[in-house]
N, C-alpha and C positions, 0 to 999 in steps of 0.2 A: 173207831176203825172204819176205814173206807172199804166197803165190801165190793168185790168185783162182780160185774154182771155175768161173768162166765163162771158157772158153778165149779168147773174143773179146776179153776185157779185155787180153790180152797182145799185141794187134796193134801197139800203139805201140812196145813194146820190141822185138818180133820184127822190125819193119820197120827199126829202127835196127841190129839185130844183123846183118842180111844185107848191109847196106851197108858201105862201106869203113870200117875201124876203124884209127885211128892206133896204130901199134905202141908199146908201152911201151919207152921208151929205157932200155937197161941203165944202172944206176947204179953198176955195179962191173965190173971187167975179167973177173971170173969169178964162179962161184957160191959163193965162200967164205962161211962163216958170219960175220956181222957181230957183233963183241963187244958186249955190253951196255954197256960203258963208252963205246964210240963212239956208240951210240944215245943214251945219256943226255946226251952233250955237245951234241947237236943238237936233241933233241925232249923234250917233256914229256908226261906222261900226260894225254890229252884228257878223261878221265873223272874227274879228281881232285876236281871240285867237285860230283859227283853224290851226292845223298843216297840212302841205301838201295840202293846199287849192287849189282846181282846179275847174275852172268854166266849166259848161257843158251847156246844151241847155236852151233856153228860151221857155216856153210853157205857162201855166197859171201863173206861176211865173218864178223863175230861179232855176236851179238844180246845186248842188255843191257836190263834194266829198272832203274827208279829215277827220280829227278826232279832237275832242275837244269840248269845250263849246261854244254854240251859245248864244249870249247875246241879251237883249232887245235893240230895237232901241233907246229908250229914256224913258221919264216918260210915263207910261202906266198902264192900268188896265187889268188883265187877265180875258178873257171872256170864254175861252174854254181850258180845259186840258183833253185830251183823252189818257190814258195809254193803248196801244194796245198789243195784243198777237202776232202780226206779225210786220214786218218792213215796211208794205205798208200803203197806205192811210187809213183813218178811216173806210171807207166802207168795207175794207178787214181786219178789226180788228187792224188797225195800230195806229200810234201816231200823235197827232195834239196838238199844243199849239197856241192860238190866243191872241195877245195883241192889245188893242185899245189905240192908242196914245192920249195923253192928251194936248200936247202943239205943237206950231209951225204950219207949213203949212199942216201937216197931222193930226191935232187935230180932233178927232172923227172918224178917219179912222182906220180900223183893218188890221193887218198883221198876216199871218199864218206861222208856222214852222212845217214841216211835214215829214213823211216817216221814214227813218232810223235814226231818231234823238229822243232819249229817253227823255221824259219830266223829268225835275228836280223834284224828289220826294217831295221836300219841297214846290212845287208850287201848289196853289189852285185857283179856280175861285173866282174872287173878290179881289185877291191880288194886291196891288199897287207895281209896279216895277220901276226900273231906268235902265239906260244904263249899270250899273255894275251887274245887275241880270242875272244869267244863266237861260235860258228858257229850253234848252234841250242839250243833249250831242250827237254829231254826231259820227257815227261809219263808218269807212272807208271801207264799202263794199255795194254792190248793195242792194237797190236802192238809197243809199246815202240820200240826203235831197232835199226838195223843199221849197222855201220861196217866199212869194208874198202877194198881197193884198187879204184880205178875205171879204166875205159878213159880214155886220154888224148885225149878229144874233148869235145864239148859235150853229149853224150847223158845224162850222169849215170848210165850203166849200169855195173855192176860188171865188172871185168876177167875174172871167172870166168864171165860169162854165156854165152859160146859153148858151153862144156861143160855148164854147169848146166842149160841149157834142155833137155838130152837125158836128164836123170836125175831121180829122184824128188825132190820138194821136201824140203829139209832135209838133203840130202846134203852131206857134208863135202868141201870143195874144197881143193886145195893152196894157193890164194890165201888162203882163210879161215884155214888152219892157220898160214901164215906171218904173217898179220896178228895172229893170236892170240898168237904168240910175241913179236912186236914189242911188243904191249901188256904182255905179261908182263915184258919187259925194262924197261918204264917203270913197273913196280909196279902195274899194273892186273890184276884177276883175269882169267884166261884162260877161253875158252869150253870147254864140255863138262866143267866141273869140278863141277857140281851135278847133282842127279838128280830134280828135279821135272818136271812136264809142260812140254815145250818146252825143257828144259835140255840135252838130248842130241841129237846129229845122228842122222839116219836112218842105220842101220848105222855107228855111231860109230868102229868100228875100220878102216873102209875110207875111203881118201882118193881123191877123184876128180880126175883131171888132173895136170898138172905145171907148175911155174913155167918161164917162158922162160929160155933160156940167158943167164947174166949177171945175172939178177934177184937182188937181195940176199936172203939167207936169214937168218932170225933164230932 
């Protein structure tokens, strides 16, 4: 997430964060690692059509540059579509699309696509989508895009936000690491693998927070 230098710009997200947050329903009976073969039987790499795809840092999710259509992970229902007037996060008038997965180890869990990824104009809240559906179109200029686990409500806010709001921007969260591993299982490049500006987390060897009990590990 690209954090504004103006703290007042975070009022929108902060107000949502202090309100009731729907807990993420565990998609597994325990915290066992989900094998890549299982992941690949339910989901497809959502970044497979992106040209000049380049992995950047892990924070609340994973950041990527490139251009082209971002696809749904798999069978899902759309819970948030925010068409922004800027290219930043929704609190700055930006773009967010959230899908809630219907099948597999992530059934009931939400995923956000945000920032400089313009929502598909044909997409609406409540739509049923598949891995062939385009969720948004990534534009290859700053702040690029961020993708990761979302809270299971209509805010479009990342699941990692309650802890991320207390740490320096760019900190690597447990949710971000888990999502990076998920994308790796689907043959997408993982975050923190390149070394240019913005390609590494703040203190990349330190992970902030923990996943909830029962949340699938990848």
